[in-house]
N, C-alpha and C positions, 0 to 999 in steps of 0.2 A: 843413359839412365844410371848408369854406374857413377858418373860424374855427379849426378844430382844426390845420389845416396852418399857419397863420400863428401861432399860439400854440405850435407844436411839442408838441401834446398827444400824450403817449406811448401811449395806449390808449382804447378806447372806455370803459372804466370811468371813466378820467380824465376824458374828454368829458363824460360823465353827470354827474359830479360838478360840472364847470364850469356845467353847465346849471341848478344850483340857485342860481347868483348871479342875485339879482332883475334886475338891470340886463341881462343877457344874455338872460333869460326874455322880458323885456319887447320887446327888440330883435328876437327870433326869433318873437315871439308864440306862447310854449309855456307852459302850466303845469308840466310835467314831460315828460320822456321816458325810456324805458328802454334798457338796452343792447341788448335785442334788437330795438327800434324802430330805433335807430341802425345796427345792423347790416343790418337789412332795407333801409333807405334807402340806406346806402352800396353795398350789392350791387345795388340797382336803379338807380343812378346811371350815366350813360354817362362812361367815363374821358376820351372825346374832348373833353368839355366842359372838363375840367380841364386838359387837355393845351392847348386852344386859348386858355384864360384865362392859363396859365403863360407861353405863348410870347408872348402880347400883352403881358403886364406886362414881360417881358424886353426885348421890343421897345422899350417906353416908356422903360425905364430906359437902354437904350442910346442912344436918342435925346436924352434929357436930359443924358447924361453925355458925348455926342459919342463914344461907344465904337466903334471899328472893328475888324473881325475881322483 
């Protein structure tokens, strides 16, 4: 799902199409994945994880760019 966010993938259909790329399949260790599987995985994921990841990345960017509020 992080890949989808970083690549600004528009939909689960588009993400499913991306997973047909051999390099990505190798990276995530999948032969294939259906849209329904993607949907179930997404629904089962805790959104707090993504929020913490996002906030950590923002914090790292601020530290490297010396950004102040």
